[in-house]
C-alpha positions as CSV (number, residue, x, y, z in Angstrom):
1,Q,107.4,148.5,148.5
2,V,108.9,146.7,145.5
3,Q,105.9,146.2,142.8
4,L,107.2,144.5,139.7
5,V,104.7,144.1,136.7
6,E,104.9,141.6,134.2
7,S,103.7,141.8,130.8
8,G,103.4,140.4,126.7
9,G,102.0,137.3,127.0
10,G,98.9,135.9,124.8
11,L,97.9,133.4,122.5
12,V,100.0,132.3,120.4
13,Q,100.9,129.3,117.5
14,P,103.4,126.6,118.3
15,G,106.6,128.4,116.5
16,R,105.8,131.3,117.1
17,S,107.4,133.8,119.4
18,L,106.4,136.5,121.9
19,T,108.2,139.3,123.9
20,L,108.0,139.5,128.4
21,S,108.5,142.4,129.8
22,C,109.2,143.1,132.9
23,A,108.4,146.4,134.6
24,A,109.5,147.6,138.7
25,S,109.1,150.5,140.8
26,G,110.2,150.8,144.4
27,V,114.0,149.2,143.3
28,T,116.6,149.8,140.9
29,L,117.1,146.4,139.1
30,S,120.4,147.4,137.8
31,N,121.7,146.5,141.5
32,Y,120.0,142.8,141.0
33,D,120.8,140.3,139.1
34,M,117.2,139.1,138.0
35,S,115.0,136.5,136.3
36,W,112.5,134.9,134.8
37,Y,110.0,131.8,136.1
38,R,106.8,130.0,135.1
39,R,104.2,128.3,137.0
40,T,101.4,126.4,135.4
41,S,98.8,126.2,138.4
42,G,99.1,123.9,141.1
43,K,103.1,123.7,140.5
44,E,106.0,125.4,142.0
45,R,107.6,128.1,139.9
46,E,110.4,127.0,137.7
47,W,113.2,129.3,136.8
48,V,113.8,129.5,133.5
49,A,116.9,132.4,132.6
50,T,119.3,135.0,135.0
51,I,120.6,137.7,133.7
52,E,123.7,138.9,135.8
53,R,123.1,143.5,136.9
54,S,125.2,144.5,134.1
55,G,123.8,142.5,131.4
56,G,126.7,140.2,130.7
57,G,126.0,137.2,132.0
58,R,123.1,135.2,131.0
59,V,122.2,130.9,132.0
60,Y,119.3,129.3,131.3
61,A,117.4,126.4,131.5
62,D,118.1,123.5,130.0
63,S,113.8,123.2,128.1
64,V,114.6,127.4,126.8
65,K,117.9,127.5,125.9
66,G,118.5,128.2,122.8
67,R,115.6,129.6,122.2
68,F,114.9,132.2,124.7
69,T,117.2,135.1,125.1
70,I,116.8,137.1,128.5
71,S,118.1,140.7,128.8
72,R,117.7,144.1,130.1
73,E,117.5,147.9,130.2
74,N,119.0,148.9,133.3
75,D,118.5,152.9,132.3
76,K,114.8,152.0,131.9
77,N,114.6,149.5,135.5
78,M,113.3,146.9,132.7
79,V,114.0,142.8,131.9
80,Y,112.8,141.2,129.0
81,L,112.4,137.3,128.3
82,Q,112.1,136.6,124.2
83,M,110.2,133.7,123.4
84,R,111.3,132.1,120.1
85,K,109.9,128.7,118.5
86,L,106.8,128.0,121.7
87,G,106.0,125.0,121.7
88,P,102.8,123.9,123.7
89,E,105.0,122.9,126.7
90,D,105.6,127.0,127.2
91,T,102.5,127.9,128.2
92,D,102.4,129.0,132.2
93,V,102.1,132.0,133.1
94,Y,105.7,134.0,133.0
95,Y,107.1,135.9,136.0
96,C,110.5,138.2,136.9
97,N,111.9,138.4,140.0
98,A,115.8,138.7,141.7
99,D,116.0,135.5,142.8
100,R,112.5,135.7,144.9
101,R,113.9,137.8,146.7
102,W,110.5,140.2,146.0
103,P,106.7,140.2,146.1
104,W,106.4,138.5,143.0
105,G,103.7,139.9,140.4
106,Q,100.5,139.1,138.4
107,G,103.1,137.6,136.2
108,T,101.5,137.2,132.4
109,Q,100.0,134.2,131.3
110,V,101.4,132.3,127.7
111,T,99.5,130.2,126.1
112,V,100.6,128.2,122.9
113,S,97.6,126.5,121.1
114,A,96.6,125.7,117.4
């Protein structure tokens, strides 16, 4: 069974940075394009970024383009999301998945507040 574990969230001030990590078990991530999503309670999960299985291609939502960077280490079965210039609008629970195909992990809470 695939299990996804997100980590690295926390409380940060506006303008600061955070890097999120996604670890997977029960699956070899290098076989999949991987994405990050985020959700505020009561809303649908919003797609944030996707990285191709080779790590060569990356796409971002307009709301994070230029501030967030998705990356991966296939030999470690890990995916990352580096977030810079964070603002209150980035406050959310962040999740990783591959085209929403697997059970969601618990996510990691990011709170941006002064």
